[in-house]
C-alpha positions in Angstrom: -3.9 5.2 -23.2 -2.5 5.5 -19.7 -0.1 2.8 -18.5 0.0 1.5 -14.9 3.0 -0.6 -14.0 2.4 -2.7 -10.9 2.9 -5.9 -8.9 -0.1 -7.6 -7.3 1.8 -8.7 -4.2 4.2 -5.8 -3.2 2.8 -3.3 -0.6 3.1 0.0 -2.5 1.7 -1.3 -5.8 -1.3 -2.8 -3.9 -2.3 0.7 -2.9 -3.9 1.8 -6.2 -5.5 -1.6 -6.7 -7.2 -1.4 -3.3 -8.0 2.3 -3.6 -9.9 1.7 -6.8 -11.7 -1.3 -5.3 -12.8 0.8 -2.4 -14.5 3.1 -4.9 -16.2 0.1 -6.4 -13.9 0.0 -9.4 -11.7 -2.8 -10.8 -8.3 -1.4 -11.9 -8.3 -3.9 -14.7 -11.6 -2.7 -16.2 -10.8 1.1 -16.5 -11.2 1.9 -20.1 -8.3 4.3 -20.5 -5.7 2.5 -18.3 -3.6 -0.4 -19.5 -2.4 -2.4 -16.5 1.1 -3.9 -17.0 1.9 -6.6 -14.4 5.6 -6.7 -13.5 7.2 -9.8 -12.0 9.5 -8.5 -9.3 10.9 -11.9 -8.6 12.0 -12.1 -12.3 13.4 -8.6 -12.2 11.0 -7.0 -14.7 11.5 -3.7 -12.8 15.3 -3.8 -13.3 15.3 -4.0 -17.1 16.7 -1.2 -19.2 13.3 -0.6 -20.7 11.6 0.0 -17.4 14.6 1.9 -16.0 14.0 4.5 -18.8 10.5 5.0 -17.5 11.5 5.1 -13.8 15.2 5.3 -13.0 14.5 4.4 -9.4 13.4 1.0 -10.6 10.4 1.0 -8.2 6.7 0.2 -8.5 4.0 1.4 -9.0 4.4 3.8 -12.0 1.6 5.5 -13.9 2.4 7.0 -17.3 -0.3 9.5 -18.4 -1.3 10.1 -22.0 0.9 13.2 -22.3 4.0 11.3 -21.2 3.9 12.5 -17.6 5.4 9.9 -15.3 4.0 9.5 -11.7 6.4 7.2 -9.9 5.2 7.5 -6.3 2.3 5.5 -4.9 0.8 8.4 -3.0 0.8 10.6 -6.2 -0.7 7.8 -8.2 -3.5 7.3 -5.7 -4.2 11.0 -5.4 -4.6 11.1 -9.2 -6.8 8.0 -9.4 -9.0 9.2 -6.5 -9.7 12.5 -8.2 -10.2 11.2 -11.8 -12.2 8.0 -11.2 -15.4 7.2 -9.3 -17.6 9.5 -7.3 -16.7 9.1 -3.6 -13.3 10.4 -2.6 -11.2 8.0 -0.5 -8.7 10.9 0.3 -11.3 13.0 2.1 -14.6 14.8 1.5 -13.5 18.3 2.5 -10.4 20.2 3.6 -10.5 19.1 7.2 -11.3 15.5 6.4 -8.5 15.4 3.8 -6.1 16.8 6.4 -7.1 14.1 8.9 -6.8 11.3 6.4 -3.4 12.6 5.3 -2.2 12.8 8.9 -3.4 9.3 9.8 -2.0 7.9 6.5 1.4 9.4 7.2 1.6 7.8 10.6 0.5 4.4 9.3 3.1 4.7 6.5 6.1 6.1 8.4 5.6 4.3 11.7 4.3 0.9 10.6 4.6 0.2 6.8 8.0 1.6 6.1 9.7 0.1 9.2 8.3 -3.3 8.2 9.6 -2.7 4.6 13.0 -1.8 6.0 13.0 -4.9 8.1 12.2 -6.9 5.0 14.9 -5.2 2.9 17.6 -5.9 5.5 16.7 -9.5 6.1 15.3 -11.1 2.9 17.8 -12.7 0.5 15.9 -11.3 -2.5 16.9 -7.8 -1.5 20.6 -8.6 -1.0 21.5 -7.4 -4.6 20.0 -4.0 -4.0 20.5 -3.2 -0.4 23.7 -3.2 1.7 22.0 -5.3 4.3 22.6 -4.9 8.0 20.9 -8.0 9.5 20.8 -6.7 13.1 18.8 -3.6 11.9 15.9 -5.8 10.7 14.4 -6.9 14.1 14.8 -3.4 15.5 12.9 -1.9 12.5 10.1 -4.5 12.8 9.9 -3.8 16.6 9.4 -0.1 15.8 6.4 -1.0 13.7 5.0 -3.2 16.5 5.5 -0.5 19.1 3.4 1.9 17.0 0.4 -0.4 16.7 -1.2 0.4 20.1 -1.8 3.9 18.7 -4.1 2.4 16.1 -5.6 -0.1 18.5 -6.7 2.7 20.8 -8.6 4.2 17.8 -10.0 1.0 16.3 -11.3 -0.5 19.5 -13.8 2.4 19.5 -14.3 3.0 15.8 -14.8 0.9 12.7 -12.4 3.0 10.6 -9.5 5.4 11.4 -11.0 8.7 10.3 -14.6 9.9 10.6 -15.8 6.3 10.8 -15.7 5.8 7.0 -13.2 3.9 4.9 -10.4 6.2 3.7 -6.9 5.9 2.2 -5.5 5.8 5.7 -7.3 2.5 6.3 -5.9 1.1 3.1 -2.3 1.9 4.1 -2.7 0.5 7.6 -4.3 -2.7 6.2 -1.5 -3.2 3.7 1.0 -2.7 6.5 -0.7 -5.3 8.7 -0.9 -7.8 5.9 2.8 -7.2 5.1 3.6 -7.7 8.7 2.9 -11.4 8.4 6.1 -11.8 6.4 7.9 -10.4 9.4 6.2 -13.0 11.7 4.0 -10.3 13.2 0.4 -11.6 13.6 -2.1 -8.8 13.0 -4.7 -10.8 14.9 -2.5 -10.6 18.1 -2.3 -6.8 18.3 -5.5 -6.1 20.1 -9.2 -6.7 19.5 -9.7 -3.5 17.5 -6.9 -4.2 15.0 -7.9 -7.8 14.7 -11.5 -6.8 13.8 -10.2 -4.2 11.4 -7.8 -6.5 9.7 -10.5 -9.2 9.3 -12.9 -6.7 7.8 -10.4 -5.2 5.4 -9.0 -8.6 4.4 -12.4 -9.9 3.5 -12.8 -7.1 1.1 -9.3 -6.5 -0.2 -7.3 -9.6 0.6 -4.9 -11.0 -2.0 -7.2 -13.8 -3.1 -10.2 -11.5 -3.3 -8.3 -9.0 -5.4 -6.5 -11.5 -7.6 -8.8 -14.6 -7.9 -7.0 -15.9 -10.9 -3.5 -15.2 -9.6 
């Protein structure tokens, strides 16, 4: 039995949950995967037991049946996309996969990660792990905001970011926009294209939709 350690609320652990949902699959119903929910607020990921699995103490983590440990959200999603379901969310052919990879990287590096850095340098819950530099937080958040017009220019003309079909790039951008609300960045105020895209994705993959009992 494979074991998937995740949190339902944190940005990176949400990626495999939404990826599977976009393929019409419920991560909790996969017959050979045991989903282990970790409470980040309670420090479940900081225990000695979990540290032995992932010394970086980060989520998500997928442990395969042979003991292989995948401790990166991108690697986990690549694995899940290839093993489960029919339609690939990563791309249908070489060119499509390259386009999805490029767009995903831009969404991750220019929007999601700056927002995460802003959170780490400003939120009290991260003070024990990060040497916080408070003045860095707003600059990091602003970097993410400054990158959003790039996506607005695409989404005001298209339903999705790549080839006009839902891909992993859309999942990453949606998670970034959703996380932005914690930084007081309103995804509905970043242009008509982004607002439409966010509403559409949130209706399908919002926290309440994905975790109705949470």
